[in-house]
C-alpha positions in Angstrom: -22.9 10.2 -46.8 -26.1 9.8 -44.9 -26.6 11.1 -41.3 -26.0 7.8 -39.4 -22.7 7.2 -41.2 -21.6 10.8 -40.5 -22.4 10.3 -36.8 -20.4 7.1 -36.7 -17.5 8.7 -38.4 -17.6 11.7 -36.0 -17.7 9.3 -33.0 -14.9 7.2 -34.2 -12.7 10.2 -35.0 -13.2 11.7 -31.6 -12.8 8.4 -29.8 -9.4 8.0 -31.5 -8.4 11.6 -30.5 -9.5 11.0 -26.9 -7.6 7.7 -26.6 -4.4 9.3 -28.0 -4.7 12.2 -25.6 -5.3 9.9 -22.6 -2.4 7.6 -23.3 -0.1 10.4 -22.0 -2.1 10.4 -18.8 -1.5 6.7 -18.3 2.3 7.1 -18.3 3.6 6.4 -14.8 6.9 8.2 -15.0 9.1 5.2 -15.3 12.5 6.4 -16.7 14.4 4.6 -19.3 17.6 4.4 -17.1 19.8 4.8 -20.2 21.4 8.2 -19.9 24.2 9.1 -17.4 21.8 11.7 -15.9 19.2 9.0 -15.1 21.6 6.4 -13.6 21.8 6.2 -9.8 18.8 8.5 -9.5 15.3 8.3 -8.0 12.3 9.5 -9.9 8.7 10.1 -8.9 5.9 7.7 -9.8 3.4 10.0 -11.6 0.2 8.7 -9.9 1.3 7.1 -6.7 3.1 9.4 -4.2 4.1 6.5 -2.0 6.1 5.0 -4.8 9.2 6.0 -6.8 11.4 4.7 -9.6 15.1 3.9 -8.9 17.7 3.7 -11.7 20.7 1.6 -10.7 24.2 2.1 -12.2 23.7 -0.3 -15.1 22.1 0.8 -18.4 20.8 -2.7 -19.1 18.6 -2.7 -16.0 15.1 -1.4 -16.1 13.9 1.0 -13.4 12.9 -0.6 -10.1 9.6 0.4 -8.4 10.3 1.1 -4.8 8.0 2.2 -1.9 8.5 4.9 0.7 8.4 3.9 4.4 5.0 4.1 6.2 3.7 7.7 6.6 6.1 9.1 3.9 5.7 10.2 0.3 8.2 10.7 -2.5 9.0 14.4 -3.0 10.3 15.3 -6.4 12.1 18.4 -5.4 14.2 16.6 -2.9 14.3 13.2 -4.7 13.6 11.3 -1.5 10.8 10.2 0.7 9.6 12.8 3.3 7.0 12.8 6.0 3.6 13.3 4.5 3.1 16.7 6.3 6.3 18.0 4.5 5.2 16.8 1.1 3.7 19.0 -1.6 2.2 18.0 -4.9 4.0 19.1 -8.0 3.2 18.8 -11.7 4.7 15.5 -13.0 7.7 16.1 -15.3 9.2 13.5 -17.6 12.6 12.2 -16.5 
């Protein structure tokens, strides 16, 4: 191969790797709401602390995006909205 085609191959290979790696970062934390452990539970939205996902009691229903009241953020550890001064960031964890 000549140098320009090697460069193109290199760029394409690394672009594909970067895109694959970033797709995990785009995940917003929406649970499947299919297992008994997920039903009737609230889960953090990975990138918006003012929002959270709620799984109802029916496996056929997708998660509902809900919002915390004004001046509150969803806190993983307590699985509820808390005043912003009581909130701490935690590493996102898949449901």
